[in-house]
Residue frames as qw, qx, qy, qz and C-alpha x, y, z in Angstrom:
[[0.235, -0.816, 0.182, 0.495, -174.57, -39.54, 24.01],
 [0.390, -0.247, 0.659, 0.594, -172.81, -41.03, 21.00],
 [0.333, 0.619, 0.665, 0.251, -175.90, -40.78, 18.77],
 [0.013, -0.963, -0.172, 0.206, -175.95, -37.09, 19.62],
 [0.355, -0.634, 0.435, 0.532, -172.24, -36.79, 18.85],
 [0.456, 0.175, 0.728, 0.481, -172.76, -38.45, 15.46],
 [0.208, 0.837, 0.496, 0.099, -175.49, -35.92, 14.68],
 [0.185, -0.910, 0.086, 0.361, -173.28, -33.02, 15.73],
 [0.447, -0.349, 0.599, 0.565, -170.41, -34.30, 13.57],
 [0.394, 0.465, 0.698, 0.376, -172.74, -34.68, 10.57],
 [0.059, 0.947, 0.309, -0.066, -174.07, -31.16, 11.08],
 [0.343, -0.745, 0.293, 0.492, -170.53, -29.79, 11.38],
 [0.464, -0.021, 0.685, 0.561, -169.62, -31.41, 8.03],
 [0.268, 0.737, 0.585, 0.205, -172.71, -29.89, 6.41],
 [0.104, -0.966, -0.074, 0.225, -171.79, -26.43, 7.66],
 [0.473, -0.499, 0.478, 0.546, -168.18, -26.91, 6.59],
 [0.423, 0.276, 0.695, 0.512, -169.28, -27.72, 3.05],
 [0.124, 0.876, 0.465, 0.024, -171.78, -24.86, 3.05],
 [0.276, -0.811, 0.110, 0.504, -168.97, -22.36, 3.72],
 [0.353, -0.224, 0.628, 0.656, -167.53, -23.23, 0.31],
 [0.345, 0.619, 0.688, 0.155, -170.83, -22.73, -1.53],
 [0.261, 0.260, 0.216, 0.904, -170.78, -19.61, -3.78],
 [0.275, -0.692, -0.422, -0.517, -174.24, -18.44, -2.69],
 [0.636, -0.706, -0.252, 0.182, -173.12, -18.37, 0.95],
 [0.620, -0.156, 0.045, 0.768, -169.65, -16.97, 0.28],
 [0.158, 0.389, 0.300, 0.857, -171.23, -14.05, -1.58],
 [0.430, -0.736, -0.305, -0.424, -173.67, -13.27, 1.25],
 [0.207, 0.474, -0.566, 0.642, -171.69, -11.73, 4.11],
 [0.552, -0.366, 0.333, -0.671, -174.42, -12.05, 6.77],
 [0.965, -0.014, -0.084, -0.248, -175.20, -15.69, 5.93],
 [0.700, 0.393, -0.501, 0.324, -171.50, -16.54, 5.74],
 [0.030, -0.476, 0.566, -0.673, -170.83, -15.08, 9.20],
 [0.752, -0.243, 0.228, -0.568, -173.84, -16.88, 10.68],
 [0.958, 0.153, -0.233, -0.065, -172.76, -20.20, 9.13],
 [0.506, 0.467, -0.551, 0.471, -169.15, -19.75, 10.22],
 [0.313, -0.462, 0.487, -0.671, -170.24, -19.00, 13.76],
 [0.904, -0.123, 0.096, -0.399, -172.45, -22.11, 13.91],
 [0.873, 0.299, -0.354, 0.151, -169.62, -24.23, 12.53],
 [0.244, 0.544, -0.549, 0.586, -167.14, -22.72, 14.99],
 [0.575, -0.420, 0.363, -0.601, -169.40, -23.49, 17.95],
 [0.980, -0.013, 0.030, -0.195, -169.54, -27.17, 16.98],
 [0.587, 0.613, -0.502, 0.168, -165.83, -27.48, 16.14],
 [0.154, -0.541, 0.717, -0.412, -164.51, -28.11, 19.71],
 [0.798, -0.068, 0.456, -0.389, -167.03, -30.94, 20.21],
 [0.882, 0.448, -0.100, -0.105, -166.24, -32.51, 16.85],
 [0.351, 0.671, -0.607, 0.241, -162.47, -32.30, 17.40],
 [0.380, -0.401, 0.715, -0.427, -162.81, -33.96, 20.82],
 [0.883, 0.137, 0.298, -0.337, -165.13, -36.64, 19.39],
 [0.755, 0.569, -0.325, 0.009, -162.65, -37.39, 16.61],
 [0.054, 0.593, -0.725, 0.346, -159.91, -37.67, 19.23],
 [0.687, -0.186, 0.547, -0.440, -162.14, -40.08, 21.17],
 [0.922, 0.332, 0.047, -0.195, -162.60, -42.28, 18.08],
 [0.512, 0.653, -0.533, 0.167, -158.84, -42.27, 17.39],
 [0.239, -0.481, 0.734, -0.416, -158.07, -43.34, 20.95],
 [0.827, 0.014, 0.408, -0.386, -160.72, -46.07, 20.77],
 [0.838, 0.500, -0.209, -0.061, -159.21, -47.33, 17.50],
 [0.210, 0.650, -0.669, 0.293, -155.79, -47.32, 19.15],
 [0.565, -0.302, 0.640, -0.424, -157.16, -49.50, 21.96],
 [0.919, 0.261, 0.162, -0.249, -158.59, -51.96, 19.44],
 [0.634, 0.639, -0.424, 0.101, -155.24, -52.11, 17.58],
 [0.094, -0.582, 0.715, -0.376, -153.33, -52.68, 20.83],
 [0.763, -0.120, 0.508, -0.382, -155.62, -55.56, 21.78],
 [0.888, 0.441, -0.084, -0.101, -155.09, -57.20, 18.39],
 [0.360, 0.682, -0.586, 0.247, -151.34, -56.84, 18.87],
 [0.420, -0.452, 0.666, -0.420, -151.56, -58.46, 22.32],
 [0.910, 0.085, 0.253, -0.317, -153.45, -61.48, 20.97],
 [0.898, 0.423, -0.078, 0.097, -150.83, -62.43, 18.40],
 [0.178, 0.814, -0.475, 0.282, -147.63, -61.18, 20.08],
 [0.935, -0.222, -0.233, 0.150, -145.11, -63.61, 21.59],
 [0.515, 0.384, -0.312, 0.700, -142.05, -61.39, 21.97],
 [0.459, -0.567, -0.533, 0.429, -141.81, -60.37, 25.68],
 [0.231, -0.247, -0.025, 0.941, -140.56, -56.83, 24.94],
 [0.185, -0.202, -0.488, -0.829, -143.27, -56.14, 22.37],
 [0.438, -0.519, -0.728, -0.098, -145.86, -57.69, 24.68],
 [0.378, -0.490, -0.409, 0.671, -144.82, -55.40, 27.52],
 [0.066, -0.095, 0.197, 0.974, -144.89, -52.39, 25.21],
 [0.292, -0.344, -0.644, -0.617, -148.39, -53.25, 23.93],
 [0.444, -0.563, -0.671, 0.188, -149.70, -53.71, 27.48],
 [0.279, -0.403, -0.209, 0.846, -148.33, -50.31, 28.56],
 [0.061, -0.048, -0.410, -0.909, -149.74, -48.69, 25.43],
 [0.357, -0.468, -0.735, -0.338, -153.15, -50.27, 26.05],
 [0.405, -0.565, -0.553, 0.459, -153.21, -49.11, 29.68],
 [0.177, -0.276, 0.015, 0.945, -152.23, -45.58, 28.69],
 [0.178, -0.176, -0.552, -0.795, -154.90, -45.41, 25.97],
 [0.384, -0.536, -0.748, -0.071, -157.62, -46.76, 28.27],
 [0.312, -0.533, -0.382, 0.687, -156.83, -44.03, 30.81],
 [0.042, -0.153, 0.257, 0.953, -156.88, -41.41, 28.07],
 [0.211, -0.366, -0.743, -0.519, -160.23, -42.69, 26.78],
 [0.329, -0.635, -0.644, 0.272, -161.83, -42.12, 30.19],
 [0.225, -0.471, -0.100, 0.847, -160.44, -38.57, 30.34],
 [0.038, -0.004, -0.506, -0.862, -161.57, -37.72, 26.79],
 [0.249, -0.499, -0.789, -0.258, -165.05, -39.12, 27.47],
 [0.281, -0.650, -0.479, 0.519, -165.36, -36.85, 30.55],
 [0.121, -0.325, 0.177, 0.921, -164.27, -33.87, 28.46],
 [0.121, -0.242, -0.711, -0.650, -166.91, -34.75, 25.88],
 [0.262, -0.625, -0.728, 0.102, -169.61, -34.85, 28.57],
 [0.215, -0.588, -0.209, 0.751, -168.61, -31.35, 29.70],
 [0.041, -0.134, 0.450, 0.882, -168.63, -30.04, 26.12],
 [0.196, -0.378, -0.785, -0.450, -172.17, -31.39, 25.69],
 [0.139, -0.524, -0.617, 0.571, -173.49, -29.57, 28.76],
 [0.178, 0.869, 0.427, 0.177, -175.98, -26.79, 27.95],
 [0.446, 0.241, -0.061, 0.860, -174.10, -23.58, 27.25],
 [0.123, -0.663, -0.392, 0.626, -174.66, -20.47, 29.35],
 [0.421, 0.748, 0.407, 0.312, -176.20, -18.05, 26.81],
 [0.123, -0.991, 0.030, 0.047, -174.37, -15.18, 28.50],
 [0.798, -0.320, 0.231, 0.454, -170.86, -16.63, 28.18],
 [0.566, 0.380, 0.309, 0.664, -170.09, -14.68, 25.00],
 [0.039, -0.933, -0.281, -0.223, -171.26, -11.35, 26.42],
 [0.259, 0.478, -0.341, 0.767, -169.31, -8.35, 27.64],
 [0.472, -0.514, -0.655, 0.290, -169.80, -7.46, 31.28],
 [0.174, -0.817, 0.051, -0.547, -170.73, -4.58, 33.54],
 [0.631, -0.077, -0.582, 0.508, -168.34, -4.71, 36.51],
 [0.320, -0.800, -0.044, -0.506, -169.51, -2.98, 39.70],
 [0.614, -0.042, -0.570, 0.544, -167.21, -2.69, 42.73],
 [0.322, -0.792, -0.078, -0.513, -168.33, -1.05, 45.98],
 [0.165, 0.345, -0.698, 0.606, -166.57, -0.50, 49.29],
 [0.646, -0.481, -0.552, -0.214, -168.27, -2.37, 52.12],
 [0.651, -0.753, -0.085, 0.049, -167.43, -2.65, 55.81],
 [0.780, -0.122, 0.002, 0.613, -164.14, -1.10, 56.86],
 [0.080, -0.907, -0.078, 0.405, -164.45, 2.63, 56.16],
 [0.214, 0.848, -0.380, -0.301, -161.48, 4.25, 54.39],
 [0.341, -0.379, 0.843, 0.175, -159.58, 0.95, 54.32],
 [0.611, 0.386, 0.689, -0.054, -162.43, -0.65, 52.35],
 [0.453, 0.861, 0.047, -0.226, -162.29, 2.14, 49.74],
 [0.047, -0.721, 0.646, 0.246, -158.53, 1.64, 49.34],
 [0.462, -0.079, 0.879, 0.088, -159.06, -2.08, 48.84],
 [0.596, 0.638, 0.441, -0.206, -161.87, -1.40, 46.33],
 [0.296, 0.862, -0.307, -0.274, -159.38, 0.62, 44.27],
 [0.198, -0.500, 0.829, 0.152, -156.84, -2.22, 44.46],
 [0.585, 0.227, 0.775, -0.077, -159.42, -4.85, 43.45],
 [0.548, 0.785, 0.154, -0.245, -160.44, -2.70, 40.47],
 [0.108, 0.775, -0.579, -0.229, -156.78, -2.38, 39.49],
 [0.460, -0.201, 0.864, 0.037, -156.45, -6.17, 39.76],
 [0.633, 0.502, 0.583, -0.088, -159.28, -6.69, 37.27],
 [0.345, 0.884, -0.162, -0.270, -157.82, -3.98, 35.00],
 [0.133, -0.604, 0.761, 0.197, -154.49, -5.86, 34.93],
 [0.547, 0.094, 0.832, -0.003, -156.25, -9.16, 34.22],
 [0.567, 0.730, 0.312, -0.220, -158.24, -7.54, 31.40],
 [0.168, 0.833, -0.445, -0.283, -155.01, -6.18, 29.90],
 [0.321, -0.355, 0.867, 0.141, -153.48, -9.68, 29.93],
 [0.515, 0.362, 0.777, -0.007, -156.52, -10.95, 27.97],
 [0.141, 0.042, 0.442, 0.885, -156.46, -7.97, 25.56],
 [0.043, -0.712, -0.700, -0.035, -159.90, -6.83, 26.71],
 [0.091, 0.477, 0.066, 0.872, -161.08, -3.24, 26.62],
 [0.301, -0.531, -0.645, 0.461, -162.06, -1.53, 29.91],
 [0.009, 0.504, 0.198, 0.841, -164.20, 1.60, 29.94],
 [0.123, -0.268, -0.655, 0.695, -165.11, 3.33, 33.21],
 [0.099, -0.648, -0.603, -0.456, -168.75, 4.43, 33.30],
 [0.315, -0.826, 0.007, -0.467, -168.77, 6.10, 36.69],
 [0.661, -0.044, -0.555, 0.502, -166.68, 6.25, 39.84],
 [0.374, -0.871, -0.061, -0.314, -166.78, 7.88, 43.26],
 [0.529, 0.371, -0.538, 0.540, -163.49, 8.62, 45.02],
 [0.623, -0.674, -0.360, 0.169, -162.92, 8.58, 48.76],
 [0.124, -0.979, 0.148, -0.068, -161.02, 11.25, 50.71],
 [0.588, -0.586, 0.520, 0.201, -158.00, 8.93, 51.13],
 [0.190, 0.548, -0.656, -0.483, -157.59, 8.16, 47.42],
 [0.297, 0.065, 0.953, 0.012, -159.66, 5.00, 47.32],
 [0.305, -0.139, -0.578, -0.744, -162.91, 4.20, 45.55],
 [0.493, 0.048, 0.546, -0.675, -166.33, 4.22, 47.18],
 [0.739, 0.397, 0.517, -0.173, -167.76, 2.78, 43.96],
 [0.064, 0.481, -0.578, -0.656, -166.71, 2.15, 40.39],
 [0.759, 0.392, 0.479, -0.201, -168.73, 0.83, 37.45],
 [0.018, 0.562, -0.610, -0.558, -167.02, -0.22, 34.22],
 [0.891, 0.367, 0.052, -0.264, -167.70, -2.11, 31.02],
 [0.357, -0.469, 0.748, 0.305, -165.22, -4.82, 30.02],
 [0.772, 0.518, -0.016, -0.368, -165.43, -5.81, 26.36],
 [0.035, 0.547, -0.812, -0.202, -163.72, -8.74, 24.67],
 [0.618, 0.093, -0.718, -0.307, -163.91, -12.40, 23.79],
 [0.714, -0.323, -0.620, -0.030, -165.98, -14.47, 26.25],
 [0.023, 0.474, -0.447, 0.758, -165.50, -12.01, 29.11],
 [0.688, -0.372, 0.138, -0.607, -168.53, -13.19, 31.09],
 [0.941, 0.000, -0.337, -0.036, -167.48, -16.85, 30.83],
 [0.600, 0.259, -0.493, 0.574, -164.22, -15.99, 32.61],
 [0.054, 0.248, -0.419, 0.872, -165.41, -13.51, 35.26],
 [0.562, -0.435, -0.376, -0.595, -168.96, -14.63, 36.09],
 [0.759, -0.392, -0.495, 0.156, -167.83, -16.37, 39.30],
 [0.375, 0.190, -0.321, 0.849, -166.21, -13.19, 40.69],
 [0.378, -0.589, -0.171, -0.694, -169.50, -11.82, 42.05],
 [0.732, -0.478, -0.470, 0.124, -169.62, -11.72, 45.83],
 [0.364, -0.920, 0.132, -0.058, -167.91, -10.31, 48.89],
 [0.730, 0.373, -0.340, 0.461, -164.12, -10.02, 48.70],
 [0.588, -0.807, -0.052, 0.021, -162.57, -9.71, 52.18],
 [0.509, 0.604, -0.391, 0.472, -159.16, -8.23, 53.00],
 [0.738, -0.649, -0.102, 0.152, -157.10, -8.82, 56.14],
 [0.626, 0.357, -0.153, 0.676, -154.12, -6.52, 56.69],
 [0.379, -0.560, -0.299, 0.673, -152.66, -3.74, 58.85],
 [0.286, 0.886, 0.297, 0.212, -154.01, -0.41, 57.52],
 [0.464, 0.430, -0.152, 0.759, -151.61, 2.52, 57.10],
 [0.286, -0.669, 0.053, -0.685, -153.60, 4.39, 59.76],
 [0.865, -0.440, -0.236, -0.057, -153.18, 1.62, 62.35],
 [0.022, 0.798, -0.494, 0.344, -150.60, 2.61, 64.98],
 [0.682, -0.429, 0.530, -0.264, -150.83, -0.58, 67.07],
 [0.109, 0.391, -0.870, -0.280, -149.97, -2.92, 64.20],
 [0.544, 0.155, 0.744, -0.356, -153.29, -4.76, 64.45],
 [0.056, 0.093, 0.816, 0.567, -154.73, -6.65, 61.47],
 [0.450, 0.312, 0.286, -0.786, -158.10, -5.26, 60.37],
 [0.323, 0.272, 0.869, 0.259, -160.74, -6.96, 58.25],
 [0.326, 0.466, 0.005, -0.823, -162.55, -4.98, 55.53],
 [0.507, 0.288, 0.799, 0.147, -164.65, -5.98, 52.55],
 [0.265, 0.351, -0.284, -0.852, -165.80, -4.90, 49.11],
 [0.693, 0.344, 0.595, -0.219, -168.62, -6.24, 46.99],
 [0.012, -0.308, 0.665, 0.681, -168.11, -7.21, 43.37],
 [0.668, 0.440, 0.486, -0.352, -170.98, -7.66, 40.90],
 [0.124, -0.232, 0.726, 0.635, -170.42, -9.08, 37.41],
 [0.581, 0.503, 0.432, -0.472, -173.42, -8.53, 35.13],
 [0.491, 0.213, 0.655, 0.533, -173.65, -9.76, 31.53],
 [0.110, 0.317, -0.097, -0.937, -174.19, -6.74, 29.33],
 [0.472, 0.492, 0.711, -0.172, -177.74, -6.93, 28.01],
 [0.130, 0.060, 0.531, 0.835, -178.55, -6.06, 24.42],
 [0.435, 0.066, -0.023, -0.898, -181.73, -4.41, 23.15],
 [0.644, -0.024, -0.647, -0.408, -183.00, -7.86, 22.14],
 [0.394, -0.098, -0.829, 0.385, -182.57, -9.09, 25.73],
 [0.118, -0.551, -0.577, 0.591, -184.35, -6.26, 27.51],
 [0.103, 0.590, 0.435, 0.673, -186.87, -3.85, 26.03],
 [0.200, -0.406, -0.447, 0.772, -187.19, -0.58, 27.95],
 [0.124, 0.770, 0.549, 0.299, -190.26, 1.54, 27.23],
 [0.216, 0.420, -0.074, 0.878, -189.78, 5.30, 27.18],
 [0.488, -0.631, -0.168, -0.579, -192.76, 5.73, 29.51],
 [0.864, -0.405, -0.281, 0.102, -191.06, 3.56, 32.12],
 [0.669, -0.075, -0.179, 0.717, -188.00, 5.75, 32.63],
 [0.088, -0.988, -0.122, 0.027, -187.35, 9.18, 34.10],
 [0.712, 0.231, -0.060, 0.660, -184.16, 11.01, 33.14],
 [0.264, -0.951, -0.081, 0.141, -182.75, 13.78, 35.34],
 [0.641, 0.499, -0.155, 0.563, -179.69, 15.86, 34.55],
 [0.488, -0.860, -0.031, 0.146, -177.32, 17.50, 37.00],
 [0.205, 0.877, -0.429, 0.075, -173.85, 19.05, 37.15],
 [0.863, 0.126, -0.419, 0.253, -170.87, 16.72, 37.19],
 [0.491, -0.836, 0.236, -0.065, -168.65, 16.63, 40.25],
 [0.835, -0.262, 0.334, 0.350, -164.95, 15.87, 40.59],
 [0.292, -0.432, 0.459, 0.720, -162.13, 16.44, 38.08],
 [0.498, 0.538, 0.648, 0.206, -163.10, 17.54, 34.62],
 [0.318, 0.144, 0.240, 0.906, -162.02, 21.11, 33.97],
 [0.149, 0.013, 0.052, -0.987, -164.23, 24.10, 33.29],
 [0.497, -0.230, -0.588, -0.595, -167.31, 22.05, 32.45],
 [0.401, -0.278, -0.807, 0.333, -167.60, 20.74, 36.03],
 [0.111, -0.566, -0.566, 0.589, -170.46, 22.33, 37.97],
 [0.133, 0.407, -0.132, -0.894, -171.32, 24.55, 34.99],
 [0.504, 0.144, -0.552, -0.648, -173.04, 22.21, 32.52],
 [0.760, -0.096, 0.439, -0.470, -175.76, 19.66, 33.17],
 [0.481, 0.434, -0.710, -0.277, -173.90, 16.78, 31.54],
 [0.077, -0.120, 0.950, -0.278, -174.39, 14.15, 34.28],
 [0.603, -0.128, -0.455, -0.642, -177.42, 11.89, 33.90],
 [0.292, -0.073, 0.844, -0.445, -179.56, 9.98, 36.39],
 [0.517, -0.035, -0.619, -0.590, -181.91, 7.39, 34.89],
 [0.414, -0.076, 0.721, -0.551, -184.72, 5.90, 37.00],
 [0.322, -0.116, -0.845, -0.412, -186.61, 2.81, 35.84],
 [0.461, -0.293, 0.177, -0.819, -190.00, 3.48, 37.41],
 [0.862, -0.168, -0.334, -0.343, -191.48, -0.07, 37.53],
 [0.853, -0.109, -0.411, 0.302, -188.48, -1.45, 39.45],
 [0.319, -0.945, 0.070, -0.002, -187.17, 1.79, 41.01],
 [0.829, -0.063, 0.144, 0.536, -183.73, 0.96, 39.59],
 [0.051, 0.985, -0.052, -0.157, -181.52, 4.08, 39.51],
 [0.801, 0.102, 0.164, 0.566, -178.39, 4.53, 37.39],
 [0.022, -0.958, 0.057, 0.279, -176.12, 7.59, 37.37],
 [0.786, 0.177, 0.227, 0.548, -173.40, 8.37, 34.86],
 [0.002, -0.985, 0.002, 0.173, -171.16, 11.45, 34.76],
 [0.727, -0.275, 0.363, 0.515, -167.90, 10.16, 33.33],
 [0.453, 0.387, 0.445, 0.668, -168.36, 11.92, 29.96],
 [0.041, -0.284, -0.105, 0.952, -168.66, 15.67, 29.36],
 [0.329, -0.065, -0.525, -0.782, -171.45, 14.98, 26.89],
 [0.581, -0.009, 0.474, -0.662, -174.96, 14.43, 28.26],
 [0.821, 0.298, -0.256, -0.415, -175.79, 12.24, 25.24],
 [0.533, 0.356, -0.755, 0.139, -172.81, 9.95, 25.88],
 [0.158, -0.195, 0.752, -0.610, -173.61, 9.72, 29.58],
 [0.737, 0.107, 0.193, -0.639, -177.18, 8.80, 28.71],
 [0.773, 0.335, -0.496, -0.212, -175.99, 6.05, 26.32],
 [0.311, 0.304, -0.824, 0.362, -173.66, 4.60, 28.97],
 [0.388, -0.114, 0.567, -0.717, -176.34, 4.84, 31.63],
 [0.821, 0.166, -0.064, -0.542, -178.78, 2.92, 29.47],
 [0.629, 0.326, -0.705, 0.022, -176.20, 0.14, 28.98],
 [0.041, 0.188, -0.802, 0.565, -175.90, -0.23, 32.75],
 [0.579, 0.029, 0.319, -0.750, -179.68, -0.05, 33.25],
 [0.803, 0.220, -0.390, -0.394, -180.35, -2.76, 30.66],
 [0.502, 0.261, -0.794, 0.222, -177.81, -5.04, 32.34],
 [0.167, -0.121, 0.687, -0.697, -179.25, -4.48, 35.82],
 [0.716, 0.116, 0.115, -0.679, -182.78, -5.19, 34.60],
 [0.728, 0.284, -0.597, -0.181, -181.49, -8.28, 32.79],
 [0.222, 0.215, -0.841, 0.444, -179.96, -9.47, 36.07],
 [0.451, -0.013, 0.474, -0.756, -183.27, -8.89, 37.87],
 [0.798, 0.213, -0.207, -0.524, -185.11, -10.89, 35.21],
 [0.583, 0.283, -0.758, 0.077, -182.60, -13.73, 35.51],
 [0.066, -0.175, 0.759, -0.624, -183.00, -13.74, 39.29],
 [0.676, 0.073, 0.210, -0.703, -186.78, -14.11, 38.89],
 [0.799, 0.269, -0.457, -0.283, -186.30, -17.05, 36.52],
 [0.366, 0.288, -0.821, 0.331, -183.86, -18.72, 38.91],
 [0.346, -0.123, 0.591, -0.719, -186.33, -18.35, 41.79],
 [0.795, 0.141, -0.043, -0.589, -188.88, -20.24, 39.74],
 [0.616, 0.315, -0.721, -0.046, -186.59, -23.27, 39.39],
 [0.867, -0.388, -0.311, -0.028, -186.53, -26.22, 41.76],
 [0.462, -0.840, 0.284, -0.016, -184.35, -25.88, 44.86],
 [0.849, -0.171, 0.383, 0.320, -182.02, -28.69, 43.75],
 [0.630, 0.572, 0.237, 0.468, -181.35, -26.98, 40.46],
 [0.044, -0.965, 0.071, -0.249, -180.69, -23.63, 42.13],
 [0.591, -0.701, 0.396, 0.053, -178.11, -25.23, 44.40],
 [0.925, 0.266, 0.159, 0.222, -176.53, -27.08, 41.49],
 [0.585, 0.372, -0.034, 0.720, -174.17, -24.20, 40.73],
 [0.280, -0.374, -0.317, 0.826, -173.07, -21.09, 42.58],
 [0.197, 0.834, 0.515, 0.001, -175.60, -18.34, 42.13],
 [0.413, 0.362, 0.036, 0.835, -172.98, -15.61, 42.18],
 [0.337, -0.859, -0.375, -0.088, -174.96, -13.96, 44.98],
 [0.329, 0.634, -0.267, 0.646, -172.99, -10.85, 45.89],
 [0.555, -0.691, 0.193, -0.421, -173.91, -11.28, 49.58],
 [0.982, -0.149, -0.039, 0.109, -171.83, -14.46, 49.71],
 [0.264, -0.816, 0.485, 0.170, -168.26, -14.16, 51.06],
 [0.922, 0.383, -0.056, -0.019, -166.26, -15.81, 48.32],
 [0.755, 0.352, -0.236, 0.501, -162.60, -14.88, 48.80],
 [0.492, -0.852, 0.006, 0.180, -160.17, -13.63, 51.45],
 [0.575, 0.641, -0.229, 0.453, -156.97, -11.68, 50.70],
 [0.698, -0.689, -0.045, 0.193, -154.58, -12.01, 53.68],
 [0.369, 0.863, -0.265, 0.221, -151.68, -9.60, 53.23],
 [0.409, -0.722, 0.545, -0.123, -149.53, -10.58, 56.28],
 [0.715, -0.155, 0.678, 0.066, -149.37, -14.17, 55.01],
 [0.165, 0.429, -0.594, -0.661, -149.32, -13.29, 51.28],
 [0.193, 0.154, 0.969, 0.006, -152.31, -15.64, 50.95],
 [0.499, 0.083, -0.193, -0.841, -155.49, -15.70, 48.85],
 [0.192, 0.100, 0.965, -0.147, -158.23, -18.23, 49.62],
 [0.482, -0.088, -0.399, -0.775, -161.38, -18.95, 47.62],
 [0.407, -0.133, 0.720, -0.547, -163.88, -20.36, 50.10],
 [0.807, 0.243, 0.022, -0.538, -166.19, -21.97, 47.53],
 [0.882, 0.339, -0.325, -0.038, -163.63, -24.41, 46.15],
 [0.812, -0.543, 0.131, 0.168, -161.10, -24.54, 48.98],
 [0.738, 0.443, -0.015, 0.509, -158.29, -23.14, 46.81],
 [0.373, -0.896, 0.068, 0.232, -155.48, -21.28, 48.60],
 [0.733, 0.451, -0.062, 0.506, -152.37, -19.79, 47.00],
 [0.504, -0.702, -0.058, 0.500, -149.51, -17.97, 48.73],
 [0.429, 0.133, 0.355, 0.820, -148.97, -15.52, 45.85],
 [0.043, 0.821, 0.478, -0.310, -151.16, -12.59, 46.87],
 [0.134, -0.637, 0.236, 0.721, -148.71, -10.10, 45.36],
 [0.114, -0.053, 0.767, 0.629, -149.06, -11.74, 41.94],
 [0.079, 0.593, 0.800, 0.040, -152.84, -12.06, 42.21],
 [0.021, -0.821, -0.268, 0.504, -153.14, -8.33, 42.93],
 [0.077, -0.484, 0.480, 0.728, -151.14, -7.73, 39.74],
 [0.655, 0.373, -0.152, -0.639, -153.93, -9.44, 37.77],
 [0.269, 0.267, -0.915, -0.140, -152.63, -13.01, 37.68],
 [0.630, -0.052, 0.394, -0.667, -156.10, -14.43, 38.29],
 [0.633, 0.250, -0.591, -0.434, -156.07, -17.30, 35.80],
 [0.221, 0.079, -0.946, 0.225, -155.46, -20.09, 38.37],
 [0.283, 0.236, 0.630, -0.684, -158.62, -19.02, 40.22],
 [0.566, 0.359, -0.165, -0.723, -160.60, -18.51, 37.00],
 [0.502, 0.242, -0.789, -0.258, -159.68, -21.96, 35.66],
 [0.087, -0.018, -0.919, 0.383, -160.31, -23.71, 38.98],
 [0.392, 0.276, 0.433, -0.763, -163.74, -22.09, 39.37],
 [0.608, 0.334, -0.370, -0.618, -164.82, -22.91, 35.81],
 [0.407, 0.172, -0.896, -0.042, -163.68, -26.54, 36.26],
 [0.085, 0.081, 0.812, -0.571, -165.43, -26.83, 39.64],
 [0.496, 0.326, 0.301, -0.746, -168.78, -25.51, 38.48],
 [0.572, 0.316, -0.587, -0.478, -168.64, -27.55, 35.27],
 [0.250, 0.076, -0.951, 0.165, -168.15, -30.65, 37.42],
 [0.266, 0.209, 0.636, -0.694, -171.12, -29.62, 39.57],
 [0.592, 0.353, -0.127, -0.713, -173.29, -29.21, 36.48],
 [0.488, 0.262, -0.799, -0.236, -172.14, -32.58, 35.15],
 [0.028, -0.019, -0.910, 0.412, -172.92, -34.24, 38.49],
 [0.425, 0.313, 0.417, -0.740, -176.39, -32.71, 38.54],
 [0.571, 0.379, -0.412, -0.601, -176.95, -33.60, 34.88],
 [0.345, 0.163, -0.924, -0.029, -176.00, -37.23, 35.56],
 [0.129, 0.137, 0.798, -0.573, -178.25, -37.35, 38.64],
 [0.487, 0.402, 0.242, -0.736, -181.22, -35.96, 36.75],
 [0.333, 0.311, -0.707, -0.541, -180.69, -38.12, 33.67]]
């Protein structure tokens, strides 16, 4: 591991020096590429330098202990040594995590798809609340949310909503949100005061670029139809809504959020690319060994991942056993405790598997 860290540190220094070279500074594309490569290595190098400083501190403390006779100074040096040794273990674990293979999708924007599941009207109301929760979380991270399509229910909920969330490392933060989200509460329509259970499905797809998925014109069929829902005079009079069918996979995407057929087509293609990218990833995962597939959560949307219990103001994530009694705050977008805990858990699982396979 440390040979690899030495190589990374040497490479980081090379890139750092290259950023000052006139020929690179004057070439915008090369400068950005070099800066990005240097930036990706920086967290590892900083942690490695911290590791070396702590190790040097341990060596200095041991030297002090060997020649020290004063009881107070001896006690101080022993405490310092114990503290540094504990820190060294923690820093070494952090280094191991930083050296794990990066998920190539972590930097991508996402396509967020939320659909009402079991529970009828109550499920559609909860789908709207879950979407609002992610909107609030996105706002707190200064991410941009753009709705691609939505279908309202008769009670003011959402049967389905598809949106793009754009920003820094969106997928890395939300990739573990895919799955079934269950709600337990007394619906407004319930006269007996009984708690009902409903569910919505959430899918988080990394937005695929043209370089990720190539779609041939001969493989798609595009149909146009009149938009439905609010939208003024253009509704039901112009064929602005678009339905795109990918013939080889029979994947269908509809988009009618924009009044322009061209814009709806562009948005629809973004969703289609991401769905096909997800299908391709699923095929690759199926080809892996069973142990590797079980190494980390697959994000399978059929898996019940979280329960929102309104009577007890409780949210529980079943994958990591985390429960908080702050449901009201979670529904306002305060998701970071869950996001951090999930990232830490699955990093630990990867590290465990990496150590086992080493």
